[in-house]
LOMIGU-384844 format. One record per residue (C-alpha): residue number from 1; x, y, z. Coordinates in nm, 3 decimals, decimal comma. Layout:
N
NUM	X	Y	Z
...
end
This chain:
512
1	0,060	0,022	0,010
2	0,197	0,318	-0,112
3	0,169	0,594	0,208
4	0,272	0,908	0,182
5	0,170	0,989	0,552
6	0,478	0,810	0,723
7	0,741	1,043	0,581
8	0,568	1,377	0,721
9	0,854	1,532	0,903
10	0,821	1,774	1,216
11	0,648	2,063	1,175
12	0,310	2,233	1,363
13	0,333	1,942	1,671
14	0,036	2,014	1,873
15	0,111	2,106	2,253
16	-0,022	1,893	2,524
17	-0,069	1,903	2,907
18	0,020	1,610	3,090
19	-0,248	1,467	3,338
20	-0,589	1,546	3,119
21	-0,673	1,214	3,041
22	-0,605	1,117	3,439
23	-0,802	1,404	3,606
24	-1,105	1,310	3,385
25	-1,115	0,965	3,415
26	-1,332	0,806	3,672
27	-1,262	0,562	3,958
28	-1,221	0,180	3,856
29	-1,267	0,270	3,468
30	-0,864	0,229	3,407
31	-0,784	0,109	3,076
32	-0,638	-0,260	2,963
33	-0,283	-0,171	2,798
34	-0,118	-0,408	2,589
35	0,262	-0,345	2,447
36	0,360	-0,541	2,181
37	0,715	-0,477	2,103
38	0,880	-0,698	1,802
39	1,234	-0,737	1,719
40	1,458	-0,606	1,429
41	1,208	-0,490	1,271
42	1,258	-0,150	1,059
43	1,059	0,156	0,986
44	0,990	0,024	0,646
45	0,877	-0,284	0,704
46	0,551	-0,275	0,748
47	0,285	-0,192	0,433
48	0,111	0,081	0,599
49	0,451	0,227	0,594
50	0,543	0,174	0,258
51	0,682	-0,181	0,263
52	0,596	-0,344	-0,097
53	0,674	-0,713	-0,045
54	0,597	-0,826	0,276
55	0,219	-0,889	0,396
56	0,090	-0,764	0,696
57	-0,267	-0,689	0,667
58	-0,380	-0,690	1,029
59	-0,104	-0,468	1,177
60	-0,186	-0,261	0,868
61	-0,579	-0,267	0,976
62	-0,448	-0,200	1,317
63	-0,317	0,194	1,184
64	-0,636	0,215	0,996
65	-0,797	0,182	1,301
66	-0,580	0,385	1,560
67	-0,285	0,673	1,547
68	0,038	0,592	1,340
69	0,308	0,810	1,419
70	0,582	0,941	1,215
71	0,874	1,021	1,424
72	0,860	0,757	1,725
73	1,222	0,640	1,857
74	1,317	0,324	2,013
75	1,517	0,362	2,346
76	1,861	0,273	2,161
77	1,973	0,109	1,843
78	2,014	-0,209	1,993
79	1,773	-0,459	2,220
80	1,849	-0,462	2,574
81	1,930	-0,121	2,632
82	1,620	-0,029	2,449
83	1,382	-0,228	2,624
84	1,524	-0,108	2,980
85	1,453	0,264	2,833
86	1,101	0,132	2,805
87	1,078	-0,020	3,144
88	1,263	0,263	3,311
89	1,117	0,606	3,199
90	1,455	0,683	3,102
91	1,748	0,736	2,799
92	2,035	0,591	2,784
93	2,258	0,867	2,933
94	2,073	0,783	3,249
95	1,949	0,403	3,272
96	2,172	0,137	3,429
97	2,204	-0,088	3,110
98	2,304	0,084	2,763
99	2,429	-0,219	2,590
100	2,418	-0,590	2,553
101	2,639	-0,637	2,832
102	2,642	-1,073	2,901
103	2,633	-1,243	3,179
104	2,651	-1,644	3,022
105	3,027	-1,620	2,904
106	3,284	-1,801	3,119
107	3,016	-1,982	3,346
108	2,997	-2,356	3,363
109	2,828	-2,582	3,104
110	2,580	-2,858	3,124
111	2,398	-3,043	2,900
112	2,051	-3,097	2,768
113	2,060	-3,426	2,581
114	2,389	-3,404	2,390
115	2,377	-3,027	2,364
116	2,594	-2,835	2,586
117	2,450	-2,513	2,778
118	2,527	-2,257	3,000
119	2,461	-2,260	3,355
120	2,370	-1,892	3,361
121	2,227	-1,732	3,118
122	2,074	-1,317	3,110
123	2,197	-0,958	3,040
124	2,293	-0,673	3,285
125	2,021	-0,617	3,545
126	1,785	-0,293	3,580
127	1,866	-0,093	3,855
128	1,660	-0,276	4,180
129	1,670	0,149	4,325
130	1,448	0,278	4,032
131	1,115	0,183	3,985
132	1,001	-0,028	3,654
133	0,685	-0,008	3,451
134	0,559	-0,364	3,574
135	0,604	-0,220	3,947
136	0,397	0,100	3,908
137	0,104	-0,081	3,704
138	0,073	-0,349	3,982
139	0,049	-0,084	4,213
140	-0,166	0,085	4,096
141	-0,438	-0,245	4,051
142	-0,290	-0,394	3,736
143	-0,254	-0,756	3,687
144	0,070	-0,817	3,481
145	0,192	-1,031	3,211
146	0,500	-1,106	3,022
147	0,571	-1,261	2,724
148	0,891	-1,293	2,485
149	1,232	-1,177	2,557
150	1,308	-1,026	2,899
151	1,693	-0,913	2,865
152	1,665	-0,698	3,203
153	1,919	-0,926	3,429
154	2,094	-1,265	3,410
155	1,915	-1,585	3,579
156	1,908	-1,522	3,945
157	2,011	-1,149	3,966
158	1,844	-0,883	4,137
159	1,605	-0,787	3,831
160	1,449	-1,120	3,710
161	1,056	-1,096	3,622
162	0,945	-1,267	3,965
163	1,137	-0,976	4,105
164	1,034	-0,665	3,903
165	0,646	-0,696	3,893
166	0,563	-0,945	3,671
167	0,237	-1,177	3,742
168	0,324	-1,438	3,483
169	0,636	-1,452	3,260
170	0,730	-1,690	2,982
171	0,977	-1,628	2,685
172	1,377	-1,603	2,659
173	1,534	-1,423	2,989
174	1,865	-1,440	2,788
175	1,851	-1,273	2,438
176	2,138	-1,426	2,330
177	1,942	-1,758	2,403
178	1,685	-1,606	2,134
179	1,917	-1,696	1,830
180	1,771	-2,032	1,857
181	1,433	-2,064	1,777
182	1,415	-2,410	1,858
183	1,545	-2,347	2,191
184	1,686	-2,607	2,465
185	1,509	-2,420	2,671
186	1,252	-2,126	2,785
187	1,205	-1,930	3,087
188	0,858	-1,923	3,298
189	0,745	-1,763	3,649
190	0,377	-1,815	3,728
191	0,280	-1,686	4,023
192	-0,102	-1,801	3,970
193	0,142	-2,205	3,968
194	0,308	-2,146	4,213
195	0,614	-2,052	4,139
196	0,865	-1,896	4,373
197	1,106	-1,808	4,114
198	1,215	-1,777	3,704
199	1,278	-2,169	3,623
200	1,400	-2,303	3,310
201	1,148	-2,526	3,092
202	1,324	-2,787	2,896
203	1,225	-2,837	2,529
204	1,252	-3,224	2,539
205	1,156	-3,298	2,204
206	1,397	-3,022	2,084
207	1,700	-3,133	2,269
208	1,659	-3,482	2,106
209	1,825	-3,292	1,771
210	2,184	-3,075	1,784
211	2,177	-2,729	1,799
212	2,373	-2,644	1,457
213	2,327	-2,801	1,151
214	2,121	-3,042	0,929
215	1,928	-3,201	1,228
216	1,885	-2,874	1,381
217	1,566	-2,823	1,165
218	1,393	-3,174	1,311
219	1,366	-2,979	1,645
220	0,973	-2,941	1,629
221	0,913	-2,689	1,938
222	0,902	-2,360	1,799
223	0,974	-2,054	2,030
224	0,726	-1,801	1,879
225	0,472	-1,995	1,807
226	0,491	-2,119	2,216
227	0,559	-1,770	2,352
228	0,264	-1,656	2,162
229	0,026	-1,923	2,295
230	0,091	-1,860	2,636
231	0,031	-1,459	2,543
232	-0,303	-1,573	2,409
233	-0,371	-1,810	2,760
234	-0,280	-1,561	2,974
235	-0,529	-1,277	2,736
236	-0,829	-1,570	2,753
237	-0,797	-1,555	3,127
238	-0,874	-1,187	3,192
239	-1,205	-1,171	3,314
240	-1,259	-0,762	3,308
241	-1,286	-0,702	3,675
242	-0,935	-0,622	3,688
243	-0,724	-0,443	3,450
244	-0,459	-0,598	3,288
245	-0,081	-0,465	3,186
246	0,063	-0,748	2,848
247	0,431	-0,675	2,746
248	0,422	-0,935	2,453
249	0,775	-0,886	2,344
250	0,812	-1,107	2,045
251	1,110	-1,206	1,853
252	1,032	-1,200	1,547
253	1,187	-1,089	1,316
254	1,532	-1,112	1,489
255	1,790	-1,392	1,348
256	1,824	-1,677	1,321
257	1,600	-1,679	0,993
258	1,391	-1,989	1,078
259	1,027	-2,123	1,099
260	0,815	-2,395	1,057
261	0,773	-2,514	0,691
262	0,364	-2,418	0,658
263	0,178	-2,200	0,445
264	0,336	-1,894	0,524
265	0,662	-1,956	0,436
266	0,548	-2,133	0,112
267	0,392	-1,888	-0,039
268	0,714	-1,657	0,006
269	0,936	-1,882	-0,106
270	0,702	-1,903	-0,445
271	0,720	-1,555	-0,430
272	1,095	-1,464	-0,426
273	1,177	-1,781	-0,669
274	1,543	-1,604	-0,677
275	1,656	-1,572	-0,317
276	1,955	-1,611	-0,112
277	2,163	-1,876	0,114
278	2,330	-1,810	0,432
279	2,604	-1,994	0,542
280	2,548	-2,010	0,897
281	2,771	-1,850	1,226
282	2,754	-2,135	1,487
283	2,914	-1,910	1,762
284	2,643	-1,676	1,744
285	2,356	-1,952	1,697
286	2,291	-1,885	1,365
287	2,202	-2,173	1,190
288	2,245	-2,202	0,801
289	1,926	-2,050	0,596
290	1,832	-2,046	0,271
291	1,540	-1,882	0,084
292	1,674	-1,600	0,347
293	1,435	-1,324	0,158
294	1,148	-1,540	0,197
295	1,237	-1,670	0,556
296	1,243	-1,289	0,644
297	0,913	-1,187	0,494
298	0,773	-1,480	0,663
299	0,869	-1,377	1,021
300	0,702	-1,051	0,985
301	0,374	-1,205	0,836
302	0,384	-1,434	1,116
303	0,418	-1,209	1,337
304	0,140	-1,019	1,172
305	-0,087	-1,331	1,214
306	0,018	-1,319	1,631
307	-0,096	-0,974	1,641
308	-0,432	-1,055	1,484
309	-0,517	-1,322	1,706
310	-0,436	-1,086	1,982
311	-0,693	-0,792	1,842
312	-0,920	-1,138	1,788
313	-0,912	-1,238	2,116
314	-0,953	-0,917	2,250
315	-1,262	-0,852	2,076
316	-1,420	-1,246	2,155
317	-1,365	-1,159	2,541
318	-1,525	-0,806	2,516
319	-1,241	-0,626	2,636
320	-1,199	-0,459	2,250
321	-1,319	-0,116	2,355
322	-1,125	-0,089	2,709
323	-0,792	-0,212	2,594
324	-0,541	0,033	2,384
325	-0,250	-0,170	2,212
326	0,030	-0,050	2,077
327	0,252	-0,213	1,879
328	0,629	-0,100	1,810
329	1,004	-0,264	1,749
330	1,253	-0,246	1,973
331	1,531	-0,069	1,692
332	1,580	-0,033	1,348
333	1,688	-0,314	1,075
334	1,935	-0,599	1,153
335	2,157	-0,768	0,862
336	2,208	-1,044	1,129
337	2,174	-1,445	1,038
338	2,169	-1,348	0,647
339	1,892	-1,047	0,657
340	1,950	-0,825	0,367
341	1,742	-0,503	0,507
342	1,861	-0,332	0,151
343	1,619	-0,550	-0,060
344	1,322	-0,482	0,158
345	1,400	-0,120	0,214
346	1,505	-0,046	-0,156
347	1,378	0,363	-0,134
348	1,660	0,392	0,150
349	1,459	0,684	0,316
350	1,701	0,649	0,638
351	2,056	0,599	0,701
352	2,163	0,342	0,908
353	2,110	0,009	1,089
354	2,038	-0,113	1,418
355	2,385	-0,032	1,691
356	2,394	0,314	1,496
357	2,237	0,617	1,614
358	2,144	0,694	1,277
359	1,760	0,756	1,200
360	1,768	0,391	1,052
361	1,906	0,278	1,392
362	1,615	0,429	1,642
363	1,313	0,547	1,406
364	1,075	0,257	1,433
365	0,700	0,166	1,313
366	0,486	0,302	1,630
367	0,097	0,238	1,581
368	-0,185	0,302	1,887
369	-0,500	0,132	1,827
370	-0,798	0,251	2,092
371	-1,178	0,181	1,963
372	-1,380	0,525	2,034
373	-1,048	0,722	2,172
374	-0,755	0,716	1,916
375	-0,873	0,852	1,601
376	-0,932	0,590	1,335
377	-0,664	0,638	1,053
378	-0,503	0,947	1,221
379	-0,148	1,017	1,170
380	0,118	1,200	1,435
381	0,427	1,383	1,367
382	0,498	1,403	1,702
383	0,893	1,324	1,827
384	0,808	1,049	2,126
385	1,085	0,788	2,242
386	1,022	0,471	2,457
387	1,108	0,678	2,734
388	0,769	0,862	2,732
389	0,581	0,543	2,774
390	0,625	0,537	3,146
391	0,441	0,832	3,199
392	0,190	0,770	2,910
393	0,124	0,471	3,095
394	0,083	0,663	3,422
395	-0,185	0,887	3,294
396	-0,379	0,644	3,168
397	-0,382	0,407	3,474
398	-0,508	0,726	3,687
399	-0,130	0,777	3,883
400	-0,100	1,173	3,929
401	0,255	1,297	3,980
402	0,467	0,944	3,910
403	0,780	1,123	3,935
404	0,735	1,224	4,267
405	0,536	0,939	4,364
406	0,839	0,673	4,286
407	1,145	0,868	4,294
408	1,358	0,710	4,466
409	1,501	0,977	4,741
410	1,617	0,701	5,060
411	1,863	0,539	4,834
412	1,947	0,734	4,484
413	2,111	1,114	4,507
414	1,966	1,131	4,186
415	1,648	0,947	4,015
416	1,638	1,002	3,665
417	1,266	1,013	3,480
418	1,301	1,133	3,089
419	1,032	1,097	2,987
420	0,669	1,308	2,868
421	0,296	1,197	2,857
422	0,167	1,197	2,486
423	-0,174	1,101	2,565
424	-0,289	1,429	2,486
425	-0,178	1,334	2,111
426	-0,385	1,015	2,143
427	-0,707	1,156	2,250
428	-0,676	1,443	2,081
429	-0,760	1,700	2,376
430	-0,587	1,958	2,515
431	-0,221	2,071	2,422
432	0,077	1,845	2,400
433	0,381	1,901	2,601
434	0,680	1,823	2,356
435	1,051	1,767	2,410
436	1,339	1,995	2,415
437	1,506	1,744	2,257
438	1,556	1,335	2,254
439	1,867	1,165	2,369
440	2,064	0,845	2,302
441	2,377	0,663	2,369
442	2,546	0,335	2,290
443	2,854	0,203	2,397
444	2,916	-0,072	2,111
445	2,957	0,137	1,873
446	3,030	0,432	2,064
447	2,789	0,672	1,925
448	2,549	0,954	2,086
449	2,254	1,117	1,909
450	2,050	1,373	2,003
451	1,734	1,533	1,799
452	1,678	1,869	1,877
453	1,353	1,986	1,652
454	1,480	1,919	1,318
455	1,849	1,897	1,364
456	2,017	1,610	1,445
457	2,338	1,531	1,589
458	2,569	1,201	1,584
459	2,866	1,140	1,775
460	3,064	0,885	1,623
461	3,377	0,823	1,870
462	3,375	1,147	1,983
463	3,349	1,359	1,610
464	3,004	1,515	1,579
465	2,835	1,544	1,262
466	2,552	1,743	1,228
467	2,241	1,700	0,979
468	1,932	1,888	0,908
469	1,606	1,643	0,864
470	1,384	1,932	0,744
471	1,577	1,868	0,422
472	1,844	1,590	0,459
473	1,596	1,284	0,606
474	1,906	1,056	0,468
475	2,159	1,212	0,699
476	2,398	1,275	0,415
477	2,527	1,615	0,485
478	2,740	1,713	0,750
479	2,671	2,106	0,865
480	2,888	2,112	1,121
481	3,112	2,382	0,990
482	2,816	2,579	0,880
483	2,622	2,606	1,224
484	2,872	2,613	1,504
485	2,649	2,768	1,733
486	2,420	2,474	1,698
487	2,658	2,229	1,740
488	2,771	2,380	2,087
489	2,431	2,390	2,186
490	2,380	2,036	2,144
491	2,705	1,927	2,278
492	2,565	2,097	2,585
493	2,300	1,878	2,580
494	2,550	1,561	2,546
495	2,710	1,745	2,868
496	2,393	1,785	3,092
497	2,227	1,437	3,036
498	2,540	1,209	3,037
499	2,639	1,026	3,330
500	2,959	0,823	3,392
501	2,826	0,418	3,387
502	3,103	0,179	3,505
503	2,976	-0,077	3,274
504	2,929	0,124	2,937
505	3,139	0,397	2,775
506	3,131	0,668	2,525
507	3,390	0,881	2,384
508	3,190	1,271	2,427
509	3,290	1,546	2,246
510	3,533	1,799	2,274
511	3,361	2,070	2,490
512	3,501	2,415	2,441
end
């Protein structure tokens, strides 16, 4: 579907006031919230954002029934810190988690069948002294469920779902484990089942076969389907008496490029008859893949099918009208495991990929549906980032002055909250408060990004590059020499926003 609306740039943004919705909200009318975040989907990978090769009818319909954002941003250009920004309401200059720091290296090994596996898996933990979103929602009467990738702490750490406000969890604690779509195990925590901690659920049928090579494809337990089915079971258990907050962090379409040989994949194999192969990378747990274009397209259409089933379940349960559903991606597109973002994004309007602070690495699809509340077919060019979701959800839940209520004054000298609610944009009511700037930093590629209006500064290994997105959306023309005053102002933003972190380092630009 050709869609001109998604390339609108900033201009004439509506201004709004925080808390308008909360002030009008009546007791016991809190909406349910479903937050769907997929993995490594690019800005142009959906039909409603201009994709011509991949079928996404359910997500496209969701956009037609709700609001499509053209300038929404992830919290980071890579998985763990982007999710941390969503969870903590902080940008990556303040958040504890700023990269994919792993905790599974150099640990003792164990076996599942003949498959060697790590005894501890996971990433750097969220700061236990800073509140995260599930804890806030639970504190305000919501039941909470999360299904998919966690990546907010390693097994046994201070930050696992059971310790951070999640009632029901099923998925991957560790994002490295998620590289295998037919894994040796998944993780579970179920308060209703009496679990006292996160446990491993062994995939008994999978471990009969090796983790790598031709025999791997005989594994029958496909994690994406299993995680989705657990999410649907959880939704089916909701009766409308208690508001629910669901976080569905599907791993599709992240590599590896693997999925069941069903009608979805077969259809794309016929469509992309001339396709590519990829030889595999065992150390990264990416198995070899044939028909890589068909595999990638099929994974997105499979994800679209999941979204359709979530929306259908809400309607079946009579919960559709009181549930706000958000769909987005954790960062820009990847080229891992044989993926080919150039093929599917041939227009090349955004520069950069996953792990880069250029627009392509951080600008993401973002769609909000709430029948009768969010205007159908609407488009917003409001500039927002993942750290705005905490105040937005607090607004929806009727939490007044969430910063004052949840700031940890006893244990933290400075407890940062960086977001601005965009409920006014969603409901088309009042004036929308806007950001003076948006901020990102990422240690693995040593990059910093700042957006200030249409000005965009990318700092690579300490060297600044300035772009004007109003007439250079692809960030081709560095204009630092022409605008030293703007560069100086944006450097001051970096100086003010960056806080040192012993686990994650970036090179700051020279401050004059």
